[in-house]
C-alpha positions as CSV (number, residue, x, y, z in Angstrom):
1,M,14.6,61.5,14.5
2,A,14.7,57.7,13.9
3,A,15.7,55.5,16.9
4,L,18.7,53.3,16.6
5,I,18.3,49.6,17.2
6,E,21.5,48.1,18.5
7,R,20.4,44.9,20.1
8,L,17.3,43.0,19.1
9,L,15.5,40.3,21.0
10,I,13.8,37.7,18.8
11,A,10.7,36.4,20.7
12,N,10.4,33.2,18.7
13,R,12.1,29.9,17.7
14,G,12.8,27.8,14.7
15,E,13.4,29.0,11.1
16,I,11.8,32.5,11.6
17,A,14.2,33.2,14.6
18,T,17.2,32.2,12.5
19,R,15.9,34.2,9.5
20,V,15.4,37.4,11.5
21,A,18.8,37.0,13.2
22,R,20.7,36.8,9.9
23,T,19.2,40.1,8.6
24,A,19.9,41.8,11.9
25,H,23.5,40.7,11.8
26,R,23.8,41.9,8.2
27,L,22.7,45.3,9.5
28,G,25.2,45.3,12.4
29,I,22.6,44.6,15.0
30,D,23.4,42.3,18.0
31,T,20.8,39.6,18.6
32,V,19.3,37.9,21.7
33,G,17.3,34.7,21.4
34,V,14.9,33.0,23.8
35,F,14.4,29.3,24.3
36,S,12.4,26.7,26.2
37,E,14.0,23.8,28.1
38,A,13.0,21.6,25.1
39,D,14.9,23.9,22.7
40,R,18.1,24.0,24.7
41,G,20.9,23.8,22.0
42,A,18.4,24.2,19.1
43,L,19.7,25.9,15.9
44,H,18.1,29.3,16.7
45,T,20.0,29.4,20.0
46,R,23.3,29.0,18.1
47,V,22.6,31.5,15.4
48,V,21.9,34.4,17.8
49,D,24.7,36.2,19.8
50,R,23.2,35.1,23.1
51,A,20.1,33.1,24.2
52,V,18.0,33.2,27.4
53,C,16.0,30.3,28.8
54,I,12.4,31.4,29.5
55,G,10.7,28.3,30.8
56,G,9.5,24.8,30.3
57,A,8.8,22.8,27.2
58,S,5.2,23.7,26.5
59,P,4.5,27.1,24.8
60,S,2.4,28.2,27.8
61,Q,5.4,27.7,30.0
62,S,7.8,29.6,27.7
63,Y,7.2,31.2,24.3
64,L,3.7,32.4,25.3
65,R,5.0,34.0,28.6
66,A,5.1,37.7,27.9
67,D,6.6,38.5,31.2
68,A,9.5,36.1,30.7
69,V,10.2,37.4,27.2
70,I,10.2,41.0,28.4
71,E,12.4,40.2,31.4
72,A,14.9,38.5,29.0
73,A,14.9,41.6,26.8
74,V,15.5,44.0,29.6
75,S,18.1,41.9,31.4
76,S,20.1,41.3,28.2
77,G,20.2,45.0,27.3
78,A,18.0,44.7,24.2
79,D,16.4,47.8,22.9
80,A,13.9,46.2,20.5
81,V,11.7,43.1,20.2
82,H,10.9,41.2,17.0
83,P,8.0,38.7,17.5
84,G,8.4,36.7,14.3
85,Y,5.1,34.9,13.6
86,G,2.9,32.8,15.9
87,F,3.1,32.7,19.7
88,L,2.9,36.4,20.8
89,A,3.3,38.0,17.4
90,E,-0.4,39.2,17.2
91,N,-0.9,39.7,20.9
92,A,-1.8,43.4,21.5
93,A,-1.2,43.2,25.2
94,F,2.3,41.9,24.7
95,A,3.1,44.6,22.2
96,R,1.8,47.2,24.7
97,S,3.9,45.6,27.5
98,V,7.0,45.8,25.3
99,Q,6.4,49.5,24.7
100,D,5.7,50.0,28.4
101,A,9.1,48.6,29.1
102,E,10.6,51.3,26.9
103,L,11.5,48.9,24.2
104,I,10.9,49.2,20.5
105,W,8.2,47.0,19.2
106,V,8.9,45.7,15.7
107,G,5.3,45.5,14.4
108,P,2.0,47.4,14.1
109,T,0.7,49.4,17.0
110,P,-1.1,47.6,19.7
111,E,-4.3,49.3,18.6
112,Q,-3.9,48.1,15.0
113,I,-3.2,44.5,16.3
114,E,-6.4,44.6,18.4
115,L,-8.5,45.9,15.5
116,L,-7.1,43.8,12.6
117,G,-5.7,40.8,14.5
118,D,-9.3,39.9,15.6
119,K,-10.8,38.5,12.4
120,V,-14.3,39.6,13.3
121,A,-13.2,43.2,14.0
122,A,-11.1,43.1,10.8
123,K,-14.2,42.2,8.8
124,E,-16.0,45.3,10.1
125,A,-13.0,47.5,9.3
126,A,-12.9,46.0,5.8
127,V,-16.5,46.7,5.2
128,A,-16.0,50.3,6.3
129,A,-13.0,50.6,3.8
130,G,-15.0,49.2,1.0
131,V,-13.4,45.8,0.8
132,P,-15.8,43.0,-0.2
133,T,-16.4,40.4,2.5
134,T,-18.8,37.9,4.0
135,E,-20.7,37.7,7.3
136,A,-19.1,36.3,10.4
137,V,-21.0,34.8,13.4
138,V,-19.1,34.5,16.7
139,V,-20.1,31.2,18.4
140,D,-19.7,29.9,22.0
141,P,-19.0,26.2,22.3
142,A,-21.2,26.1,25.5
143,A,-24.2,27.8,23.8
144,M,-24.8,26.0,20.6
145,S,-28.6,26.2,20.7
146,A,-30.9,24.6,18.1
147,E,-32.0,28.1,16.9
148,L,-28.3,29.2,16.4
149,L,-27.5,26.0,14.5
150,D,-30.4,26.7,12.1
151,E,-29.0,30.2,11.4
152,L,-25.4,29.2,10.6
153,P,-24.5,29.0,6.9
154,L,-23.6,25.7,5.1
155,P,-21.1,24.8,4.0
156,A,-19.2,26.7,6.6
157,M,-15.7,27.5,7.9
158,V,-15.1,27.6,11.6
159,K,-12.2,29.8,12.4
160,A,-10.2,31.1,15.4
161,A,-10.6,34.8,15.9
162,A,-7.0,35.1,16.9
163,G,-3.8,33.8,15.4
164,G,-3.3,32.0,12.1
165,G,-1.4,29.1,10.5
166,G,-4.5,27.0,10.1
167,R,-4.9,26.6,13.9
168,G,-8.5,26.4,15.0
169,M,-9.9,26.1,11.5
170,R,-12.5,23.4,10.5
171,T,-14.9,22.9,7.7
172,V,-18.5,21.9,8.3
173,H,-20.9,20.3,5.7
174,D,-23.5,18.8,8.0
175,R,-25.3,21.0,10.6
176,S,-25.0,18.2,13.2
177,E,-21.2,18.6,13.1
178,F,-21.2,22.1,14.5
179,P,-21.1,21.4,18.3
180,D,-18.2,19.0,18.1
181,V,-16.3,21.0,15.5
182,V,-16.7,24.4,17.3
183,A,-15.5,22.8,20.6
184,S,-12.5,21.3,18.9
185,A,-11.6,24.5,17.1
186,A,-11.9,26.5,20.3
187,R,-9.7,24.1,22.3
188,E,-7.0,24.3,19.6
189,A,-7.2,28.1,19.4
190,E,-6.9,28.4,23.2
191,A,-3.8,26.1,23.2
192,A,-2.1,27.9,20.2
193,F,-3.0,31.5,20.9
194,G,-4.4,31.8,24.4
195,D,-7.7,32.9,23.0
196,G,-10.5,30.3,22.3
197,T,-12.9,32.7,20.5
198,V,-14.1,31.2,17.2
199,F,-16.6,32.3,14.5
200,V,-18.4,30.8,11.6
201,E,-18.5,32.2,8.0
202,P,-19.7,30.8,4.6
203,L,-17.2,28.5,2.9
204,I,-16.1,29.2,-0.7
205,E,-15.2,25.8,-2.1
206,H,-12.7,25.3,-4.9
207,G,-11.5,28.9,-4.7
208,R,-8.1,30.4,-4.7
209,H,-6.4,31.7,-1.5
210,V,-4.7,34.9,-2.4
211,E,-3.0,37.4,-0.1
212,V,-1.5,40.8,-0.6
213,Q,1.6,42.1,1.2
214,V,1.2,45.6,2.5
215,L,3.8,47.8,4.2
216,G,3.3,51.1,6.0
217,D,5.4,53.6,8.0
218,A,4.6,56.0,10.9
219,H,4.6,58.9,8.4
220,G,1.4,57.9,6.5
221,N,3.0,56.1,3.6
222,V,1.5,52.7,2.5
223,V,2.5,50.5,-0.3
224,H,1.7,47.0,-1.5
225,L,4.2,44.4,-2.7
226,G,1.9,42.4,-4.8
227,E,0.1,39.2,-4.1
228,R,0.9,35.6,-3.2
229,D,-1.1,32.5,-4.1
230,C,-1.5,30.1,-1.1
231,S,-4.1,27.8,-2.6
232,I,-2.1,24.5,-2.1
233,Q,-3.2,23.7,1.4
234,R,-3.8,20.6,3.5
235,R,-6.0,20.8,6.7
236,H,-6.1,24.5,6.1
237,Q,-2.4,24.8,6.4
238,K,-0.4,26.2,3.5
239,V,1.9,23.8,1.8
240,L,3.2,25.7,-1.3
241,E,3.0,29.4,-1.9
242,E,4.0,31.4,-4.9
243,A,4.2,35.0,-6.2
244,P,2.6,36.2,-8.4
245,S,-0.6,34.3,-8.4
246,P,-1.0,32.2,-11.6
247,G,-4.7,31.9,-11.6
248,I,-6.3,35.4,-11.3
249,S,-7.1,38.0,-13.9
250,E,-5.5,41.4,-14.1
251,E,-8.8,42.9,-13.1
252,V,-9.0,40.8,-9.9
253,R,-5.3,41.4,-9.2
254,G,-5.8,45.2,-9.4
255,A,-8.9,45.0,-7.1
256,L,-6.9,43.0,-4.5
257,W,-4.1,45.5,-4.5
258,D,-6.4,48.5,-4.3
259,G,-8.6,47.0,-1.6
260,S,-5.6,46.0,0.6
261,V,-4.0,49.4,0.4
262,A,-7.3,51.1,1.1
263,L,-7.8,49.0,4.2
264,A,-4.2,49.6,5.4
265,R,-4.5,53.4,4.9
266,S,-7.9,53.5,6.7
267,V,-6.1,52.4,9.9
268,S,-2.8,54.2,9.3
269,Y,-1.1,50.8,9.2
270,R,2.5,50.6,10.4
271,G,4.9,47.8,9.6
272,A,4.4,44.6,7.5
273,G,1.0,43.0,7.2
274,T,-0.9,40.7,4.9
275,V,-4.5,41.0,3.7
276,E,-6.0,37.6,2.8
277,Y,-8.8,36.8,0.4
278,L,-10.6,33.9,-1.2
279,V,-11.2,34.3,-4.9
280,G,-14.0,32.2,-6.4
281,S,-13.8,30.6,-9.8
282,D,-16.1,33.4,-11.1
283,G,-13.9,36.1,-9.9
284,T,-15.8,36.8,-6.7
285,I,-13.6,38.3,-4.0
286,A,-14.2,37.6,-0.3
287,F,-12.1,39.2,2.3
288,L,-10.8,36.8,5.0
289,E,-8.5,38.5,7.5
290,V,-5.5,40.6,8.1
291,N,-2.3,39.1,9.6
292,T,-0.5,41.8,11.5
293,R,2.9,40.2,11.3
294,L,5.4,38.7,9.0
295,Q,4.1,35.7,7.1
296,V,5.8,32.3,6.8
297,E,5.7,32.7,3.0
298,H,7.3,36.2,2.9
299,P,10.4,35.0,1.0
300,V,8.5,34.7,-2.3
301,T,7.6,38.3,-2.1
302,E,11.2,39.3,-1.2
303,A,12.5,37.4,-4.3
304,V,10.0,38.8,-6.8
305,W,10.0,42.4,-5.5
306,G,13.8,42.6,-4.5
307,V,13.3,43.7,-0.9
308,D,14.2,42.4,2.6
309,L,11.0,42.6,4.6
310,V,12.7,42.0,7.9
311,E,15.0,44.9,7.2
312,L,12.0,47.1,6.3
313,Q,10.3,46.0,9.5
314,L,13.2,47.1,11.5
315,S,13.5,50.4,9.6
316,V,9.8,51.2,10.1
317,A,10.0,50.3,13.8
318,A,12.9,52.7,14.2
319,G,10.8,55.5,12.8
320,E,12.3,55.8,9.4
321,V,10.3,56.6,6.2
322,L,9.7,53.9,3.6
323,P,12.7,54.0,1.2
324,F,10.5,53.8,-1.9
325,S,7.1,54.9,-3.3
326,Q,4.6,52.6,-5.0
327,E,5.7,53.8,-8.4
328,E,9.3,52.8,-7.7
329,L,8.4,49.2,-7.0
330,A,8.1,46.6,-9.7
331,P,7.8,42.8,-9.6
332,R,10.2,40.6,-11.7
333,G,10.2,36.9,-12.2
334,H,8.5,34.2,-10.3
335,A,9.1,32.5,-6.9
336,V,7.7,29.3,-5.3
337,E,8.1,28.2,-1.7
338,A,7.6,24.8,-0.3
339,R,7.1,24.2,3.5
340,L,9.2,21.2,4.5
341,V,7.5,19.7,7.6
342,A,8.2,16.7,9.9
343,E,5.3,14.5,9.0
344,D,4.7,11.1,7.6
345,P,2.5,11.0,4.5
346,A,2.5,7.2,4.5
347,A,1.0,7.2,8.0
348,G,-1.9,9.5,7.3
349,W,0.3,12.6,7.5
350,L,0.9,12.2,11.2
351,P,3.7,14.5,12.6
352,S,7.0,12.8,12.9
353,T,9.4,13.2,15.8
354,G,13.0,12.2,16.4
355,T,16.6,13.4,15.8
356,V,17.5,14.9,12.4
357,G,20.2,13.0,10.7
358,S,21.4,14.4,7.3
359,F,19.9,17.8,6.4
360,S,21.3,19.5,3.3
361,F,20.3,20.9,0.0
362,P,23.1,20.6,-2.6
363,D,21.5,23.1,-5.0
364,A,20.9,25.8,-2.5
365,H,23.2,28.8,-2.9
366,L,21.2,31.8,-1.6
367,V,20.7,32.1,2.1
368,D,18.3,34.2,4.3
369,G,19.0,37.9,4.0
370,S,20.7,37.5,0.6
371,L,18.3,38.9,-2.0
372,P,19.8,39.4,-5.4
373,R,17.1,38.8,-8.0
374,R,18.9,36.0,-9.8
375,P,17.8,32.4,-10.3
376,G,18.5,30.2,-7.3
377,I,17.4,28.2,-4.3
378,R,17.1,29.7,-0.9
379,V,16.6,27.6,2.3
380,D,15.3,29.2,5.5
381,S,15.9,26.4,8.0
382,G,15.1,26.0,11.7
383,V,17.0,22.7,12.1
384,D,20.3,21.1,11.1
385,A,21.9,17.7,11.6
386,G,21.5,16.6,15.2
387,S,18.5,18.8,15.9
388,V,15.7,17.2,18.0
389,V,12.2,17.5,16.6
390,G,9.7,17.0,19.5
391,A,6.0,17.1,19.8
392,E,5.7,20.4,21.6
393,Y,5.8,22.8,18.6
394,D,4.9,23.3,15.0
395,S,6.3,20.7,12.7
396,L,7.9,23.2,10.2
397,L,11.5,22.3,9.6
398,A,12.5,24.6,6.7
399,K,11.2,26.6,3.7
400,V,12.7,25.9,0.3
401,V,12.3,28.8,-2.1
402,A,13.0,28.8,-5.9
403,Y,13.3,32.0,-7.9
404,A,13.5,32.1,-11.7
405,P,12.5,34.5,-14.6
406,S,9.5,32.3,-15.3
407,R,7.0,30.2,-13.3
408,E,8.0,27.1,-15.2
409,G,11.6,27.5,-14.4
410,A,10.9,28.2,-10.7
411,V,8.7,25.1,-10.3
412,A,11.3,22.9,-12.1
413,M,14.1,24.2,-9.9
414,L,12.1,23.7,-6.7
415,G,11.2,20.1,-7.7
416,R,14.8,19.2,-8.3
417,A,15.9,20.8,-5.0
418,L,13.3,18.7,-3.1
419,R,14.2,15.5,-4.9
420,T,17.9,15.8,-4.3
421,A,17.9,17.1,-0.8
422,R,19.7,14.9,1.8
423,L,17.1,14.4,4.6
424,D,17.0,11.7,7.2
425,G,16.2,11.0,10.8
426,V,12.6,12.2,10.7
427,R,9.9,11.6,8.1
428,T,9.2,14.6,5.9
429,N,6.8,15.6,3.2
430,A,9.6,16.3,0.7
431,D,8.5,13.5,-1.7
432,A,4.9,14.8,-1.7
433,L,6.1,18.4,-2.4
434,S,8.3,17.2,-5.3
435,A,5.3,15.2,-6.7
436,I,3.2,18.4,-6.6
437,C,5.9,20.2,-8.6
438,A,5.6,17.5,-11.2
439,D,1.8,17.3,-11.3
440,G,0.2,18.7,-14.4
441,R,-2.6,20.5,-12.5
442,F,-0.2,22.5,-10.4
443,R,2.1,23.1,-13.4
444,D,-0.8,24.5,-15.3
445,G,-1.6,26.9,-12.4
446,A,-5.1,25.4,-12.1
447,A,-4.9,24.2,-8.5
448,T,-7.5,25.5,-6.0
449,T,-7.8,25.1,-2.2
450,S,-9.4,21.7,-2.8
451,Y,-6.3,20.4,-4.7
452,L,-5.1,18.3,-1.7
453,D,-8.4,17.1,-0.5
454,D,-7.5,13.6,-1.6
455,P,-3.7,13.4,-2.2
456,A,-3.6,9.6,-2.5
457,D,-3.1,9.6,-6.3
458,L,-0.4,12.3,-6.0
459,L,1.5,10.4,-3.4
460,R,1.6,7.3,-5.5
461,C,3.7,9.3,-7.9
462,A,6.1,10.5,-5.3
463,G,9.7,9.3,-5.4
464,P,11.6,7.0,-7.8
465,S,9.7,4.2,-9.5
466,G,10.2,1.4,-11.9
467,E,13.8,1.1,-13.3
468,E,15.0,4.0,-11.2
469,R,13.8,2.4,-8.0
470,V,15.6,-0.8,-8.9
471,V,18.8,1.2,-9.4
472,H,18.4,2.7,-6.0
473,A,17.9,-0.7,-4.4
474,I,21.0,-2.1,-6.1
475,A,23.0,0.8,-4.8
476,A,21.7,0.3,-1.3
477,A,22.4,-3.5,-1.4
478,F,26.0,-3.1,-2.6
479,C,26.7,-0.3,-0.2
480,L,25.3,-2.3,2.7
481,Q,27.6,-5.2,1.6
482,S,30.6,-2.9,1.5
483,A,29.9,-1.4,4.9
484,R,29.7,-4.9,6.4
485,R,32.9,-6.1,4.7
486,A,34.7,-3.0,6.0
487,A,33.5,-3.6,9.5
488,D,34.5,-7.4,9.4
489,L,37.7,-7.7,11.4
490,V,37.8,-11.5,11.0
491,T,37.0,-12.5,7.5
492,G,37.1,-9.1,5.8
493,F,40.2,-10.1,3.9
494,A,38.1,-12.4,1.7
495,P,36.2,-11.1,-1.3
496,S,32.6,-10.6,-0.6
497,G,30.5,-13.6,-1.6
498,W,33.5,-15.7,-2.4
499,R,33.1,-19.5,-2.3
500,N,35.5,-22.3,-3.2
501,V,32.7,-24.2,-4.9
502,A,30.0,-23.0,-7.3
503,T,26.9,-21.8,-5.4
504,R,23.9,-19.6,-5.8
505,G,24.2,-15.8,-5.3
506,Q,23.7,-13.7,-2.2
507,R,20.1,-12.8,-1.5
508,V,18.9,-9.5,-0.1
509,H,15.3,-8.4,0.5
510,L,15.1,-4.6,1.0
511,L,12.0,-2.9,2.5
512,D,10.9,0.6,1.9
513,A,11.9,2.2,5.2
514,D,9.3,5.0,4.8
515,A,6.3,2.7,3.9
516,P,3.8,1.5,6.5
517,D,4.9,-1.6,8.4
518,G,4.2,-4.8,6.5
519,D,3.7,-3.1,3.1
520,L,5.7,-5.3,0.7
521,D,4.4,-3.7,-2.5
522,R,7.4,-1.3,-2.4
523,S,10.0,-3.8,-1.4
524,V,12.7,-5.1,-3.8
525,Q,14.3,-8.5,-3.7
526,L,17.7,-9.0,-5.3
527,E,20.0,-12.0,-5.8
528,Y,23.5,-11.2,-7.0
529,M,26.7,-13.1,-7.8
530,I,29.8,-10.9,-7.9
531,D,32.2,-11.7,-10.8
532,H,35.6,-11.3,-9.0
533,S,37.6,-12.2,-12.1
534,A,36.0,-9.2,-13.9
535,T,36.8,-6.6,-11.2
536,G,40.6,-7.1,-11.3
537,K,40.6,-6.4,-7.5
538,K,39.9,-8.5,-4.5
539,G,39.1,-7.9,-0.9
540,P,37.2,-5.2,1.0
541,G,39.1,-2.3,-0.7
542,S,37.6,-3.1,-4.1
543,R,35.6,-0.1,-5.4
544,D,34.2,-1.7,-8.6
545,R,31.9,-4.6,-8.2
546,V,30.8,-6.4,-11.4
547,A,27.9,-8.7,-10.9
548,R,25.0,-10.6,-12.4
549,V,21.8,-9.5,-10.6
550,L,18.4,-11.1,-10.5
551,V,15.6,-8.7,-9.6
552,G,12.2,-10.0,-8.3
553,E,10.7,-12.6,-6.1
554,P,12.4,-16.0,-6.4
555,P,10.3,-19.0,-7.5
556,E,8.6,-21.1,-4.8
557,P,8.4,-24.9,-4.9
558,D,5.0,-26.5,-5.4
559,E,3.5,-29.2,-3.3
560,R,5.9,-31.7,-4.9
561,G,8.9,-29.6,-4.2
562,V,9.4,-28.6,-7.8
563,L,10.5,-25.0,-8.4
564,G,8.4,-23.0,-10.8
565,A,9.8,-21.0,-13.7
566,D,12.2,-18.2,-12.7
567,E,10.6,-15.0,-14.0
568,R,13.1,-12.7,-12.4
569,R,14.8,-10.0,-14.5
570,C,18.5,-10.7,-15.1
571,C,20.8,-7.7,-15.6
572,D,24.5,-6.9,-15.6
573,V,25.7,-4.4,-13.0
574,V,28.8,-2.5,-12.2
575,V,28.8,-0.6,-9.0
576,S,31.6,1.9,-8.3
577,G,32.0,3.6,-5.0
578,A,32.5,3.0,-1.3
579,S,29.8,2.1,1.4
580,S,28.8,5.8,1.7
581,G,29.0,8.8,-0.5
582,P,28.9,9.1,-4.3
583,V,28.1,5.8,-6.0
584,Q,27.7,5.0,-9.7
585,V,25.5,2.1,-10.8
586,D,25.9,0.9,-14.4
587,L,22.8,-1.1,-15.1
588,D,23.0,-2.8,-18.5
589,G,25.0,0.1,-19.9
590,V,23.0,3.0,-18.3
591,V,25.0,4.8,-15.6
592,S,23.3,6.6,-12.7
593,T,25.1,8.7,-10.1
594,L,23.7,8.4,-6.6
595,D,24.5,9.5,-3.1
596,V,24.2,6.7,-0.5
597,E,24.4,7.0,3.3
598,V,24.5,4.0,5.7
599,L,22.8,5.0,8.9
600,D,21.9,3.3,12.2
601,G,18.2,2.6,12.3
602,P,15.8,1.8,15.1
603,G,16.2,-1.4,17.1
604,G,19.8,-2.0,15.9
605,T,18.8,-2.1,12.3
606,T,20.7,-0.5,9.4
607,R,19.0,2.2,7.3
608,L,20.2,3.1,3.8
609,S,19.4,6.5,2.4
610,V,19.8,6.9,-1.4
611,V,19.4,10.2,-3.3
612,G,19.5,10.7,-7.0
613,A,18.1,13.0,-9.7
614,S,14.7,11.2,-9.6
615,G,14.4,11.6,-5.8
616,R,15.2,9.7,-2.6
617,T,14.6,6.3,-1.2
618,A,15.2,4.8,2.2
619,W,15.7,1.1,2.8
620,T,16.1,-1.5,5.5
621,E,16.9,-5.1,5.2
622,A,13.9,-7.4,5.8
623,P,14.3,-9.4,9.1
624,R,15.3,-13.0,8.5
625,F,13.6,-14.2,11.7
626,V,10.2,-12.7,12.4
627,D,8.5,-12.8,15.8
628,H,4.9,-13.5,14.9
629,D,3.7,-12.7,18.4
630,E,4.9,-9.1,18.0
631,A,1.8,-8.1,16.0
632,A,-0.4,-9.3,18.8
633,A,1.5,-7.5,21.6
634,A,-1.0,-4.6,21.6
635,S,-4.7,-5.5,21.8
636,G,-5.8,-2.0,21.0
637,P,-4.9,1.3,19.3
638,V,-1.6,2.9,20.3
639,S,-0.4,6.5,20.4
640,P,1.0,7.4,16.9
641,L,3.4,9.9,18.4
642,P,4.4,11.6,21.8
643,G,1.7,14.0,23.0
644,S,-0.9,14.9,25.7
645,V,-4.3,13.3,26.1
646,L,-7.0,15.9,25.6
647,S,-10.1,13.8,26.0
648,V,-11.3,10.1,26.5
649,H,-14.6,9.2,24.9
650,V,-15.0,5.5,26.1
651,S,-15.2,3.5,29.3
652,P,-14.6,-0.2,30.1
653,G,-17.5,-2.3,28.9
654,D,-18.5,0.1,26.1
655,E,-19.3,-1.5,22.7
656,V,-17.9,0.6,19.8
657,A,-18.2,0.4,16.1
658,E,-15.5,0.9,13.4
659,G,-14.7,4.6,13.2
660,D,-16.0,5.6,16.6
661,L,-13.9,8.2,18.5
662,L,-11.9,6.7,21.4
663,V,-9.3,9.3,22.4
664,V,-8.1,12.7,21.3
665,I,-4.3,13.4,21.5
666,E,-2.6,16.8,21.1
667,A,0.8,16.9,19.5
668,M,2.7,19.5,17.6
669,K,-0.1,22.0,18.3
670,M,-2.7,19.9,16.5
671,E,-5.4,17.4,17.6
672,H,-5.3,13.8,16.5
673,R,-8.4,11.6,16.7
674,I,-7.9,8.0,17.6
675,T,-10.8,5.9,16.4
676,A,-11.8,2.2,16.6
677,F,-10.6,0.0,13.7
678,G,-13.4,-2.5,14.1
679,D,-16.6,-3.5,16.1
680,V,-15.2,-4.3,19.5
681,T,-15.8,-4.1,23.3
682,I,-13.6,-1.8,25.4
683,A,-11.8,-3.9,28.0
684,E,-9.5,-1.3,29.5
685,V,-8.9,2.5,29.2
686,N,-5.2,3.2,30.0
687,V,-5.2,7.0,29.8
688,S,-6.9,10.0,31.3
689,P,-7.2,13.6,30.1
690,G,-3.9,15.4,30.8
691,D,-1.7,12.3,30.6
692,K,1.5,12.4,28.7
693,V,1.9,9.5,26.2
694,D,4.8,8.3,24.0
695,A,4.6,6.8,20.6
696,G,3.5,3.1,20.9
697,D,1.7,3.4,24.2
698,V,-1.5,1.3,24.3
699,L,-4.3,3.8,24.8
700,V,-7.3,1.4,24.9
701,A,-7.4,-2.4,25.2
702,F,-10.1,-4.3,23.4
703,G,-11.9,-7.3,24.9
């Protein structure tokens, strides 16, 4: 007889915790969440019925503490534990402890986790089940002998034996790189999963990363729910996923399905799992690993196959029989998912921290747990307006999923959802994601795992450009003007820009708020003169502003003081709208509708966020008085974000060359290498391993 789950503890955080909670609530199940001190008040603590604090900010003090999680489950009266993904989700000892506490474990058996969660053991099981695979060599960072280095394959992939999500993964193309790469991968794996074991396997370059969703119950039934294509990756972390895969033959597809079911049946698999492969351009199939948990990208499978995988996980964990056979399952349509993360593409994709401002997707109308197979946008989010994004955890903010009858429709729908989303407060990869959706290589389904090896060309196409960018700048400038007039308690009665004698227009120089400091290539300079006689209204309450606008850099005088020719573009503009909200810009008879928000920026500045059909821009006004000494304030590299110092590779007096490694910082569960930007001498070293640093802290001073 099936057990009854009445109260579920979710041993995770962020978007997966909120996603699991919503399905549980739909099924009438009460939920208990857990949180660290850093996550107090986070979205997932507000979605669940009750939440229990389990420790300090770092994962090792909280989400990786099996004892604290189980104590929270028992004390709150939970009868089941869902681990989500990451943290303890693939920890067999934790699963066994949950069962020892007489709680229902929502996942595979501890024995299956031990066998398949270890990538080396999983390869051996795959070989026994007849699944094609490659050789794996376990390596010890402390025992990298010359003989071993000669035996390792090239090119190679170094991977963590435990966990997933791209943690502890590195590529090697030169044999001399192995010692440092293996040590780095082992450190990252230990920090992320509590297990620093790593192995080396041959690297298949320019292949497709394809994975198959399997599902089994305790009664011997196993089915597959098709494949997902996860080839769009950066630093071995998935960026976009889709189902079905657009780049494999039916023969390969059938082989992947059959091999995955055979492997799952060979171990009597129970619950949801994913079998991952690399598929070469010649159709060669290489087994990679089995993830014994729910995947981040599971929503694309749910959309195409019309199931709720969390509901099925709970059903199987309670001892129920799968509600369908393989013959009763059929895919329909296409789904694409984009991972929205807090990182700054303009700053080398460094993670971004801060407080989330606006966070909304106007086109989204399907939410987690709602799975009708009709075209739409689904957003699984771990944050909302006011959420704090710190450096302690993964940078994933939300997953945006588009479903449509065709791949072309789903990609177009996802691109628009990303372009028109209201996002502010932290830097995100939304523009890069929308640029991928517009790129011909991706649209043709030809992208492989090397697609984002050099994303510079792609990023140059991200966001509005040309005429559309000018329209955004005009909207920002006039809304900034309106906001200032509305806040003016002294002279606000007067029309903006009014003079009792003829004079030149008002100048404004807007900087791209998301571009690197000092990058003027994406700035816009405007000079405008409002025609008050044409508006028919005067004063700060006027909503229509008719103006003549000059766009471009004003002419500079030569050595004799004579101005050169004015080559700025002259255009007629009508701007309708208030300082924030919907705004219409009529530029020479072409009307664009935009959404503008005036926000407080860093250091008392004003930040203007503009969203339109072509994407989003963010602007700040160029400072009128610049402190030229500010650039020389730091005489060495600074920390790009808050984190912990892992290692220091220089000492005072050392002479280093450009590109030499100085310091390694860990933030958001990833390592960041700080290197020298010139040939210099080290004067001071301001940090030591284990130190906490904030963004902007000077790490090393140059002599």
